[in-house]
BASE-214942 format. One record per residue (C-alpha): residue in three letters; y, x, z. Coordinates in pm, whole numbers, padded with zeros to 5 digits, always signed. Last residue first. Example, Ala and Ser with C-alpha at 12.3 -4.5 7.8 and 13.67 -1.06 7.14 Angstrom:
# residues 2
SER-00106+01367+00714;ALA-00450+01230+00780;
END
This chain:
# residues 253
UNK+12483+16543+05478;UNK+12766+16790+05531;UNK+12523+17079+05510;UNK+12617+17197+05859;UNK+12591+16840+05986;UNK+12241+16807+05843;UNK+12136+17134+06002;UNK+12277+17025+06339;UNK+12088+16697+06304;UNK+11769+16895+06240;UNK+11831+17110+06547;UNK+11889+16803+06762;UNK+11574+16636+06630;UNK+11371+16945+06714;UNK+11519+16965+07064;UNK+11452+16598+07145;UNK+11646+16521+07460;UNK+11512+16293+07733;UNK+11779+16040+07836;UNK+11552+15752+07937;UNK+11312+15987+08113;UNK+11602+16163+08290;UNK+11728+15830+08421;UNK+11387+15761+08574;UNK+11385+16084+08775;UNK+11025+16092+08895;UNK+10953+16096+09265;UNK+10886+16389+09498;UNK+10582+16356+09721;UNK+10606+16373+10099;UNK+10407+16527+10381;UNK+10444+16538+10758;UNK+10197+16254+10801;UNK+10210+15928+10998;UNK+10283+15719+10690;UNK+10575+15527+10844;UNK+10714+15838+11012;UNK+10677+16033+10689;UNK+10871+15766+10497;UNK+11154+15760+10750;UNK+11182+16137+10733;UNK+11196+16114+10353;UNK+11466+15845+10360;UNK+11684+16040+10602;UNK+11645+16360+10402;UNK+11788+16194+10091;UNK+11538+16128+09809;UNK+11377+16430+09646;UNK+11372+16455+09269;UNK+11127+16491+08981;UNK+11214+16634+08644;UNK+11066+16534+08306;UNK+10992+16825+08071;UNK+10673+16881+08268;UNK+10639+17208+08447;UNK+10390+17496+08430;UNK+10392+17744+08716;UNK+10261+18100+08723;UNK+10261+18263+09065;UNK+10398+18616+09069;UNK+10306+18800+09391;UNK+10635+18913+09542;UNK+10536+18828+09898;UNK+10239+18593+09927;UNK+10320+18445+10270;UNK+10543+18173+10125;UNK+10506+18129+09752;UNK+10687+18303+09469;UNK+10744+18128+09138;UNK+10728+18231+08774;UNK+10803+17989+08493;UNK+10634+17803+08210;UNK+10775+17519+08002;UNK+10551+17219+07926;UNK+10739+17042+07651;UNK+10507+17140+07366;UNK+10783+17362+07226;UNK+10850+17524+07563;UNK+10483+17614+07586;UNK+10505+17782+07245;UNK+10829+17959+07333;UNK+10665+18110+07644;UNK+10372+18235+07430;UNK+10579+18373+07142;UNK+10553+18741+07222;UNK+10295+18819+07483;UNK+10428+18958+07807;UNK+10507+18626+07974;UNK+10185+18427+07975;UNK+09932+18711+07981;UNK+10144+18903+08232;UNK+10145+18603+08464;UNK+09770+18563+08424;UNK+09710+18930+08499;UNK+09931+18924+08809;UNK+09747+18621+08943;UNK+09404+18768+08867;UNK+09489+19108+09014;UNK+09616+18962+09340;UNK+09305+18750+09383;UNK+09075+19036+09286;UNK+09236+19279+09530;UNK+09234+19027+09814;UNK+08859+18966+09780;UNK+08816+18663+10003;UNK+08476+18631+10171;UNK+08608+18772+10496;UNK+08986+18780+10472;UNK+09050+18628+10814;UNK+09404+18696+10934;UNK+09470+18323+10950;UNK+09785+18342+10740;UNK+09636+18600+10501;UNK+09320+18397+10437;UNK+09511+18069+10408;UNK+09756+18210+10154;UNK+09475+18358+09944;UNK+09293+18026+09934;UNK+09618+17846+09856;UNK+09672+18077+09559;UNK+09368+17930+09383;UNK+09148+18208+09242;UNK+08818+18057+09131;UNK+08935+17946+08789;UNK+09228+18154+08664;UNK+09550+18007+08797;UNK+09818+17751+08718;UNK+10051+17604+08982;UNK+10166+17268+08848;UNK+10506+17104+08836;UNK+10518+16730+08770;UNK+10386+16623+09111;UNK+10621+16836+09325;UNK+10459+16799+09665;UNK+10676+16849+09972;UNK+10536+16964+10305;UNK+10782+16852+10570;UNK+10961+17042+10844;UNK+11161+16808+11067;UNK+11502+16817+11228;UNK+11644+16501+11387;UNK+12009+16482+11493;UNK+12083+16192+11263;UNK+11899+16344+10967;UNK+11779+16695+10890;UNK+11494+16811+10668;UNK+11335+17157+10656;UNK+11132+17188+10337;UNK+10789+17339+10283;UNK+10650+17382+09933;UNK+10375+17236+09717;UNK+10316+17274+09342;UNK+10063+17033+09196;UNK+09727+17180+09096;UNK+09598+17385+08803;UNK+09279+17539+08672;UNK+09230+17777+08382;UNK+08902+17879+08225;UNK+08726+18192+08101;UNK+08731+18388+08426;UNK+08590+18742+08421;UNK+08878+18965+08523;UNK+08710+19233+08735;UNK+08888+19521+08557;UNK+08709+19805+08380;UNK+08941+19974+08430;UNK+09144+20142+08705;UNK+09441+20003+08887;UNK+09574+20253+09138;UNK+09829+20128+09389;UNK+09586+20093+09679;UNK+09636+19761+09860;UNK+09897+19685+10126;UNK+09868+19309+10065;UNK+10145+19150+10274;UNK+10334+19368+10211;UNK+10370+19618+09928;UNK+10105+19831+09753;UNK+09973+19539+09548;UNK+10310+19429+09412;UNK+10457+19736+09240;UNK+10114+19859+09130;UNK+10017+19526+08977;UNK+10326+19492+08759;UNK+10298+19844+08620;UNK+09925+19815+08553;UNK+09964+19477+08388;UNK+10234+19606+08155;UNK+10020+19908+08065;UNK+09718+19683+08014;UNK+09916+19454+07784;UNK+10041+19754+07586;UNK+09693+19898+07541;UNK+09546+19559+07451;UNK+09790+19501+07163;UNK+09518+19471+06903;UNK+09177+19456+07064;UNK+08948+19753+07001;UNK+08575+19685+07013;UNK+08409+19825+07321;UNK+08263+19497+07438;UNK+08370+19320+07755;UNK+08165+19332+08074;UNK+08456+19436+08295;UNK+08791+19409+08120;UNK+08978+19709+07979;UNK+08751+19690+07675;UNK+08938+19392+07537;UNK+09264+19317+07717;UNK+09394+19012+07526;UNK+09073+18828+07443;UNK+08880+18958+07743;UNK+09146+18833+07982;UNK+09180+18482+07829;UNK+09553+18412+07797;UNK+09592+18314+07431;UNK+09228+18206+07412;UNK+09310+17931+07668;UNK+09540+17749+07425;UNK+09306+17460+07341;UNK+09182+17403+07695;UNK+09535+17447+07827;UNK+09668+17183+07589;UNK+09396+16933+07679;UNK+09455+16969+08053;UNK+09830+16948+07998;UNK+09794+16613+07823;UNK+09579+16472+08102;UNK+09825+16599+08363;UNK+10103+16428+08170;UNK+09943+16085+08193;UNK+09834+16123+08555;UNK+10179+16248+08656;UNK+10351+15957+08482;UNK+10128+15705+08661;UNK+10178+15884+08992;UNK+10554+15881+08945;UNK+10558+15510+08863;UNK+10368+15433+09182;UNK+10607+15654+09381;UNK+10908+15490+09220;UNK+10783+15147+09328;UNK+10733+15277+09683;UNK+11086+15418+09685;UNK+11225+15088+09565;UNK+11039+14917+09848;UNK+11179+15162+10104;UNK+11529+15085+09982;UNK+11763+15323+09800;UNK+12102+15332+09966;UNK+12133+15711+09956;UNK+12141+15732+09577;UNK+11927+15989+09399;
END
């Protein structure tokens, strides 16, 4: 993003970004509602989940083994220090997914000024089983007050969701195909806990530090929202079209 961008241009980009984010958020909401059975705990883990029936679920043993291995390596480490053992039936009862924009802290520098700003990435969303937002876990650990927050359940739900997305053949490719690729992130204060993130195919960018600091001073808050990359929208590739063209070229058509 060019350094000479004016405040008005930045405001126009912000309005465009929010319109794009609203449109894509609506699409993602529909996709997740349709695809929820692919990552619903009872669907993929069967009798390993609390309250589920005893009928065998194909592939459940492997998914549980993967979950067990991932959980044990994370739960016993800081900042959680939980027992390593993961014994069924598991308290994985959520039947819905929720999501919210990804936020991160960034240290900005401009003209001798240093400022830490909370940056929102409006086209990347943290996805979690309903009732287990990572921010709630972050706040509890930061404040040292875990009353009312079951650390074990929060950790288990995030690890289980990540395993559900990445340890089932075809699931990552499916989300790539609908242009909402999935990835794993790690958030401050949550150690190696895997946080599942879904992104739009359109990237967002941060203006230069100077422009962001100026914007926060005008707004009176230490927060900023990335803006959509307009050039990337105009140049969006079409993977299916590209593969079809490659096939045509190979056939000499």
